[in-house]
DRENNUKE-710095 format. One record per residue (C-alpha): y negated, z negated, x negated; residue in one letter. Coordinates in pm, whole numbers, padded with zeros to 5 digits, m for minus. Layout:
REM residues N
yy->Y&zz->Z&xx->X&rest->A
...
REM end
This chain:
REM residues 317
yy->02969&zz->m05436&xx->m08029&rest->X
yy->02642&zz->m05410&xx->m07833&rest->X
yy->02506&zz->m05056&xx->m07830&rest->X
yy->02145&zz->m05023&xx->m07950&rest->X
yy->01891&zz->m04943&xx->m07682&rest->X
yy->01683&zz->m04626&xx->m07710&rest->X
yy->01363&zz->m04572&xx->m07516&rest->X
yy->01125&zz->m04280&xx->m07521&rest->X
yy->00755&zz->m04345&xx->m07478&rest->X
yy->00554&zz->m04078&xx->m07301&rest->X
yy->00249&zz->m03944&xx->m07479&rest->X
yy->m00085&zz->m04099&xx->m07372&rest->X
yy->m00256&zz->m03925&xx->m07082&rest->X
yy->m00525&zz->m03785&xx->m07311&rest->X
yy->m00275&zz->m03649&xx->m07565&rest->X
yy->m00246&zz->m03268&xx->m07586&rest->X
yy->00085&zz->m03116&xx->m07485&rest->X
yy->00282&zz->m02974&xx->m07782&rest->X
yy->00225&zz->m02610&xx->m07683&rest->X
yy->m00149&zz->m02668&xx->m07641&rest->X
yy->m00177&zz->m02856&xx->m07970&rest->X
yy->00016&zz->m02589&xx->m08160&rest->X
yy->m00184&zz->m02303&xx->m08007&rest->X
yy->m00513&zz->m02477&xx->m08088&rest->X
yy->m00405&zz->m02528&xx->m08449&rest->X
yy->m00303&zz->m02165&xx->m08494&rest->X
yy->m00644&zz->m02054&xx->m08366&rest->X
yy->m00830&zz->m02268&xx->m08623&rest->X
yy->m00974&zz->m02126&xx->m08943&rest->X
yy->m00769&zz->m02172&xx->m09153&rest->X
yy->m00467&zz->m02194&xx->m08923&rest->X
yy->m00278&zz->m02522&xx->m08927&rest->X
yy->00018&zz->m02700&xx->m08769&rest->X
yy->00046&zz->m03080&xx->m08754&rest->X
yy->00317&zz->m03207&xx->m08992&rest->X
yy->00488&zz->m03408&xx->m08717&rest->X
yy->00633&zz->m03078&xx->m08593&rest->X
yy->00835&zz->m03051&xx->m08914&rest->X
yy->01068&zz->m03321&xx->m08783&rest->X
yy->01306&zz->m03192&xx->m08523&rest->X
yy->01676&zz->m03274&xx->m08568&rest->X
yy->01723&zz->m02998&xx->m08828&rest->X
yy->01394&zz->m03075&xx->m09001&rest->X
yy->01487&zz->m03442&xx->m09029&rest->X
yy->01820&zz->m03351&xx->m09189&rest->X
yy->01652&zz->m03110&xx->m09430&rest->X
yy->01409&zz->m03384&xx->m09530&rest->X
yy->01700&zz->m03618&xx->m09599&rest->X
yy->01839&zz->m03345&xx->m09828&rest->X
yy->01502&zz->m03323&xx->m10004&rest->X
yy->01518&zz->m03693&xx->m10086&rest->X
yy->01841&zz->m03630&xx->m10281&rest->X
yy->01683&zz->m03366&xx->m10507&rest->X
yy->01623&zz->m03462&xx->m10871&rest->X
yy->01272&zz->m03314&xx->m10853&rest->X
yy->01174&zz->m03531&xx->m10556&rest->X
yy->01087&zz->m03857&xx->m10732&rest->X
yy->00935&zz->m04062&xx->m10442&rest->X
yy->01258&zz->m04172&xx->m10274&rest->X
yy->01451&zz->m04276&xx->m10583&rest->X
yy->01143&zz->m04437&xx->m10742&rest->X
yy->01065&zz->m04636&xx->m10429&rest->X
yy->01433&zz->m04737&xx->m10403&rest->X
yy->01422&zz->m04865&xx->m10762&rest->X
yy->01112&zz->m05071&xx->m10680&rest->X
yy->01288&zz->m05227&xx->m10380&rest->X
yy->01597&zz->m05300&xx->m10589&rest->X
yy->01395&zz->m05460&xx->m10868&rest->X
yy->01146&zz->m05654&xx->m10658&rest->X
yy->01316&zz->m05706&xx->m10321&rest->X
yy->01342&zz->m06082&xx->m10367&rest->X
yy->00973&zz->m06108&xx->m10455&rest->X
yy->00883&zz->m05897&xx->m10153&rest->X
yy->01093&zz->m06118&xx->m09926&rest->X
yy->00919&zz->m06425&xx->m10064&rest->X
yy->00577&zz->m06268&xx->m10000&rest->X
yy->00673&zz->m06159&xx->m09649&rest->X
yy->00838&zz->m06486&xx->m09543&rest->X
yy->01083&zz->m06518&xx->m09250&rest->X
yy->01118&zz->m06195&xx->m09053&rest->X
yy->01196&zz->m06207&xx->m08684&rest->X
yy->01126&zz->m05841&xx->m08600&rest->X
yy->01132&zz->m05555&xx->m08851&rest->X
yy->00959&zz->m05243&xx->m08715&rest->X
yy->01051&zz->m04929&xx->m08910&rest->X
yy->00788&zz->m04657&xx->m08864&rest->X
yy->00922&zz->m04304&xx->m08913&rest->X
yy->01271&zz->m04450&xx->m08946&rest->X
yy->01460&zz->m04121&xx->m08987&rest->X
yy->01811&zz->m04209&xx->m09105&rest->X
yy->01721&zz->m04585&xx->m09108&rest->X
yy->01876&zz->m04612&xx->m09455&rest->X
yy->01565&zz->m04740&xx->m09632&rest->X
yy->01523&zz->m05033&xx->m09397&rest->X
yy->01897&zz->m05106&xx->m09401&rest->X
yy->01887&zz->m05158&xx->m09779&rest->X
yy->01641&zz->m05443&xx->m09719&rest->X
yy->01840&zz->m05621&xx->m09448&rest->X
yy->02021&zz->m05848&xx->m09698&rest->X
yy->01694&zz->m05980&xx->m09845&rest->X
yy->01466&zz->m05972&xx->m09539&rest->X
yy->01734&zz->m06094&xx->m09294&rest->X
yy->01562&zz->m05975&xx->m08974&rest->X
yy->01680&zz->m06100&xx->m08634&rest->X
yy->01589&zz->m05771&xx->m08469&rest->X
yy->01526&zz->m05420&xx->m08593&rest->X
yy->01309&zz->m05161&xx->m08419&rest->X
yy->01345&zz->m04802&xx->m08541&rest->X
yy->01051&zz->m04578&xx->m08447&rest->X
yy->01067&zz->m04201&xx->m08491&rest->X
yy->00946&zz->m03879&xx->m08328&rest->X
yy->01292&zz->m03716&xx->m08352&rest->X
yy->01481&zz->m03893&xx->m08072&rest->X
yy->01815&zz->m03715&xx->m08113&rest->X
yy->01829&zz->m03784&xx->m08486&rest->X
yy->01726&zz->m04145&xx->m08428&rest->X
yy->01998&zz->m04199&xx->m08169&rest->X
yy->02277&zz->m04102&xx->m08409&rest->X
yy->02131&zz->m04296&xx->m08703&rest->X
yy->02079&zz->m04614&xx->m08503&rest->X
yy->02427&zz->m04607&xx->m08351&rest->X
yy->02579&zz->m04585&xx->m08698&rest->X
yy->02359&zz->m04867&xx->m08828&rest->X
yy->02449&zz->m05096&xx->m08538&rest->X
yy->02816&zz->m05062&xx->m08632&rest->X
yy->02733&zz->m05175&xx->m08986&rest->X
yy->02515&zz->m05469&xx->m08877&rest->X
yy->02645&zz->m05587&xx->m08538&rest->X
yy->02462&zz->m05922&xx->m08559&rest->X
yy->02115&zz->m05762&xx->m08567&rest->X
yy->01963&zz->m05671&xx->m08232&rest->X
yy->01849&zz->m05308&xx->m08250&rest->X
yy->01609&zz->m05094&xx->m08052&rest->X
yy->01514&zz->m04730&xx->m08098&rest->X
yy->01170&zz->m04609&xx->m07988&rest->X
yy->01107&zz->m04237&xx->m07959&rest->X
yy->00732&zz->m04197&xx->m07995&rest->X
yy->00467&zz->m03993&xx->m08174&rest->X
yy->00259&zz->m04262&xx->m08344&rest->X
yy->00053&zz->m04017&xx->m08551&rest->X
yy->m00232&zz->m04025&xx->m08299&rest->X
yy->m00202&zz->m04382&xx->m08173&rest->X
yy->00033&zz->m04665&xx->m08266&rest->X
yy->00122&zz->m04847&xx->m07945&rest->X
yy->00451&zz->m05037&xx->m07949&rest->X
yy->00625&zz->m05101&xx->m07616&rest->X
yy->00672&zz->m05446&xx->m07466&rest->X
yy->01045&zz->m05416&xx->m07539&rest->X
yy->00969&zz->m05484&xx->m07906&rest->X
yy->00902&zz->m05846&xx->m07808&rest->X
yy->00635&zz->m06103&xx->m07885&rest->X
yy->00553&zz->m06276&xx->m08211&rest->X
yy->00462&zz->m06172&xx->m08561&rest->X
yy->00624&zz->m05855&xx->m08693&rest->X
yy->00683&zz->m05688&xx->m09025&rest->X
yy->00584&zz->m05321&xx->m09006&rest->X
yy->00774&zz->m05111&xx->m09260&rest->X
yy->00628&zz->m04770&xx->m09350&rest->X
yy->00807&zz->m04639&xx->m09660&rest->X
yy->00831&zz->m04304&xx->m09834&rest->X
yy->00457&zz->m04240&xx->m09885&rest->X
yy->00427&zz->m04105&xx->m09529&rest->X
yy->00084&zz->m04269&xx->m09518&rest->X
yy->m00018&zz->m03976&xx->m09739&rest->X
yy->00019&zz->m03737&xx->m09444&rest->X
yy->m00304&zz->m03882&xx->m09305&rest->X
yy->m00646&zz->m03801&xx->m09448&rest->X
yy->m00809&zz->m04115&xx->m09592&rest->X
yy->m01025&zz->m04147&xx->m09279&rest->X
yy->m00719&zz->m04106&xx->m09056&rest->X
yy->m00527&zz->m04352&xx->m09272&rest->X
yy->m00802&zz->m04610&xx->m09218&rest->X
yy->m00774&zz->m04569&xx->m08840&rest->X
yy->m00394&zz->m04589&xx->m08856&rest->X
yy->m00392&zz->m04896&xx->m09080&rest->X
yy->m00630&zz->m05072&xx->m08842&rest->X
yy->m00380&zz->m04997&xx->m08565&rest->X
yy->m00107&zz->m05142&xx->m08789&rest->X
yy->m00319&zz->m05454&xx->m08837&rest->X
yy->m00319&zz->m05502&xx->m08460&rest->X
yy->00049&zz->m05411&xx->m08421&rest->X
yy->00176&zz->m05668&xx->m08675&rest->X
yy->00052&zz->m05939&xx->m08435&rest->X
yy->m00027&zz->m06182&xx->m08713&rest->X
yy->00254&zz->m06062&xx->m08938&rest->X
yy->00235&zz->m05813&xx->m09221&rest->X
yy->00283&zz->m05457&xx->m09344&rest->X
yy->00512&zz->m05322&xx->m09618&rest->X
yy->00409&zz->m04966&xx->m09708&rest->X
yy->00512&zz->m04713&xx->m09974&rest->X
yy->00232&zz->m04527&xx->m10150&rest->X
yy->00257&zz->m04231&xx->m10386&rest->X
yy->00025&zz->m04260&xx->m10686&rest->X
yy->m00173&zz->m04000&xx->m10876&rest->X
yy->00025&zz->m03834&xx->m11155&rest->X
yy->00044&zz->m03503&xx->m11349&rest->X
yy->00014&zz->m03183&xx->m11144&rest->X
yy->00340&zz->m03039&xx->m11275&rest->X
yy->00540&zz->m03338&xx->m11154&rest->X
yy->00376&zz->m03330&xx->m10813&rest->X
yy->00413&zz->m02958&xx->m10749&rest->X
yy->00777&zz->m02946&xx->m10856&rest->X
yy->00856&zz->m03230&xx->m10617&rest->X
yy->00727&zz->m03022&xx->m10325&rest->X
yy->00856&zz->m02683&xx->m10437&rest->X
yy->01207&zz->m02739&xx->m10572&rest->X
yy->01403&zz->m02458&xx->m10742&rest->X
yy->01689&zz->m02489&xx->m10492&rest->X
yy->01453&zz->m02405&xx->m10205&rest->X
yy->01533&zz->m02703&xx->m09982&rest->X
yy->01164&zz->m02787&xx->m09932&rest->X
yy->01097&zz->m02422&xx->m09856&rest->X
yy->01366&zz->m02432&xx->m09585&rest->X
yy->01212&zz->m02754&xx->m09447&rest->X
yy->00871&zz->m02587&xx->m09423&rest->X
yy->01002&zz->m02255&xx->m09288&rest->X
yy->01195&zz->m02439&xx->m09015&rest->X
yy->00853&zz->m02506&xx->m08865&rest->X
yy->00843&zz->m02140&xx->m08760&rest->X
yy->01154&zz->m02198&xx->m08548&rest->X
yy->00970&zz->m02488&xx->m08386&rest->X
yy->00675&zz->m02262&xx->m08307&rest->X
yy->00907&zz->m02014&xx->m08145&rest->X
yy->01084&zz->m02279&xx->m07939&rest->X
yy->00781&zz->m02484&xx->m07828&rest->X
yy->00519&zz->m02211&xx->m07801&rest->X
yy->00716&zz->m01898&xx->m07725&rest->X
yy->00594&zz->m01756&xx->m08054&rest->X
yy->00742&zz->m01447&xx->m08223&rest->X
yy->00725&zz->m01575&xx->m08584&rest->X
yy->00989&zz->m01440&xx->m08824&rest->X
yy->01101&zz->m01649&xx->m09120&rest->X
yy->01126&zz->m01343&xx->m09346&rest->X
yy->00751&zz->m01281&xx->m09303&rest->X
yy->00646&zz->m01605&xx->m09475&rest->X
yy->00670&zz->m01782&xx->m09811&rest->X
yy->00656&zz->m02155&xx->m09874&rest->X
yy->00359&zz->m02258&xx->m10090&rest->X
yy->00297&zz->m02606&xx->m10236&rest->X
yy->m00002&zz->m02689&xx->m10456&rest->X
yy->m00198&zz->m02990&xx->m10577&rest->X
yy->m00560&zz->m02998&xx->m10463&rest->X
yy->m00710&zz->m03212&xx->m10737&rest->X
yy->m01052&zz->m03247&xx->m10571&rest->X
yy->m00892&zz->m03392&xx->m10255&rest->X
yy->m00615&zz->m03573&xx->m10450&rest->X
yy->m00346&zz->m03426&xx->m10227&rest->X
yy->m00043&zz->m03201&xx->m10228&rest->X
yy->m00079&zz->m02924&xx->m09970&rest->X
yy->00205&zz->m02729&xx->m09809&rest->X
yy->00143&zz->m02390&xx->m09653&rest->X
yy->00328&zz->m02099&xx->m09499&rest->X
yy->00186&zz->m01782&xx->m09654&rest->X
yy->00211&zz->m01443&xx->m09483&rest->X
yy->00395&zz->m01186&xx->m09695&rest->X
yy->00219&zz->m00902&xx->m09511&rest->X
yy->m00047&zz->m00849&xx->m09250&rest->X
yy->00099&zz->m00949&xx->m08914&rest->X
yy->00020&zz->m01052&xx->m08560&rest->X
yy->00152&zz->m01384&xx->m08435&rest->X
yy->00192&zz->m01374&xx->m08058&rest->X
yy->00272&zz->m01658&xx->m07821&rest->X
yy->00243&zz->m01736&xx->m07452&rest->X
yy->m00126&zz->m01700&xx->m07374&rest->X
yy->m00250&zz->m01619&xx->m07722&rest->X
yy->m00223&zz->m01445&xx->m08056&rest->X
yy->m00351&zz->m01469&xx->m08412&rest->X
yy->m00379&zz->m01205&xx->m08684&rest->X
yy->m00281&zz->m01317&xx->m09034&rest->X
yy->m00375&zz->m01100&xx->m09329&rest->X
yy->m00140&zz->m01060&xx->m09623&rest->X
yy->m00162&zz->m01380&xx->m09829&rest->X
yy->m00326&zz->m01578&xx->m09548&rest->X
yy->m00185&zz->m01927&xx->m09499&rest->X
yy->m00092&zz->m02168&xx->m09223&rest->X
yy->m00156&zz->m02523&xx->m09348&rest->X
yy->00143&zz->m02739&xx->m09255&rest->X
yy->00119&zz->m03069&xx->m09444&rest->X
yy->m00091&zz->m03284&xx->m09674&rest->X
yy->00035&zz->m03565&xx->m09894&rest->X
yy->m00251&zz->m03769&xx->m10037&rest->X
yy->m00206&zz->m03952&xx->m10367&rest->X
yy->m00383&zz->m04281&xx->m10434&rest->X
yy->m00478&zz->m04513&xx->m10716&rest->X
yy->m00359&zz->m04873&xx->m10687&rest->X
yy->m00713&zz->m05002&xx->m10654&rest->X
yy->m00810&zz->m04733&xx->m10406&rest->X
yy->m00528&zz->m04808&xx->m10165&rest->X
yy->m00577&zz->m05185&xx->m10194&rest->X
yy->m00941&zz->m05132&xx->m10094&rest->X
yy->m00828&zz->m04924&xx->m09794&rest->X
yy->m00601&zz->m05208&xx->m09679&rest->X
yy->m00883&zz->m05459&xx->m09708&rest->X
yy->m01113&zz->m05230&xx->m09511&rest->X
yy->m00841&zz->m05211&xx->m09244&rest->X
yy->m00859&zz->m05587&xx->m09193&rest->X
yy->m00567&zz->m05710&xx->m09402&rest->X
yy->m00663&zz->m06031&xx->m09578&rest->X
yy->m00411&zz->m06052&xx->m09862&rest->X
yy->m00248&zz->m05769&xx->m10054&rest->X
yy->00006&zz->m05743&xx->m10334&rest->X
yy->00185&zz->m05448&xx->m10490&rest->X
yy->00487&zz->m05363&xx->m10701&rest->X
yy->00531&zz->m05045&xx->m10907&rest->X
yy->00780&zz->m04868&xx->m11130&rest->X
yy->00735&zz->m04868&xx->m11509&rest->X
yy->00556&zz->m04530&xx->m11506&rest->X
yy->00329&zz->m04631&xx->m11217&rest->X
yy->00430&zz->m04322&xx->m11023&rest->X
yy->00481&zz->m04509&xx->m10696&rest->X
yy->00389&zz->m04842&xx->m10540&rest->X
yy->00502&zz->m05064&xx->m10254&rest->X
yy->00219&zz->m05268&xx->m10101&rest->X
yy->00250&zz->m05584&xx->m09895&rest->X
yy->m00051&zz->m05662&xx->m09677&rest->X
yy->m00074&zz->m05976&xx->m09464&rest->X
yy->m00286&zz->m06002&xx->m09152&rest->X
REM end
């Protein structure tokens, strides 16, 4: 069996270093940390555990849509030479589509290189005939695929409603980058739809506390990357639906007044003050279709579950 290749792409020259980006975010008012820092090896595994929770509907609902409409999606997409999986994680979502999409090559893209290495090696054993490449890159600022991906039209696969981590303006910029990256091919993207507040908030604040652990693990990342002195026992996980912005917000809320110190800086947090760690925007079907058109995609189609809680969009360049 041929071992999958794994390459790591350096950040662009104008990209902030992680310590600088984290320190700048903590100094903002309100304090914030980019959600990409949730996904180290442990964070990625905790997120996989979240997807198994009964309260977390997106993964199982999206899976049901793929199972019910996979053949129709394959017909809309057409022959696939290269499948590029953005934010691949465990690679399991893309692997479920291999039998219907039949790609010749598979490119798994993720910020967590160590987690990606293990997942891709396991997948290559299951599908030895598919050429596989892992790309360790942070595409949240700029989507630039390496030459190793190869020429020709591509199918970009971005499942799990991760597009919701971007603000609508950021999503527009990112989708325009996707339009370029498909090289005449198309995009298959999962989108979480607007639904009752109670359903949304429970999905991001489960009774078992797995999402809380996922969010609190970010403090360990601060300590490791920034030399911070954050203590997990000083913070609570908070998830709420901001109806005006149509987004779930995740925060780390200080249980008491405290001073966060790191190499070259510090920040006082009052009791109840929050560090904003993630957004997850929720869309209407018509609203997201309009965003795809504005991004340059000429033809769009979508498939949903019976409750219209989630949608998978196909957009052709």
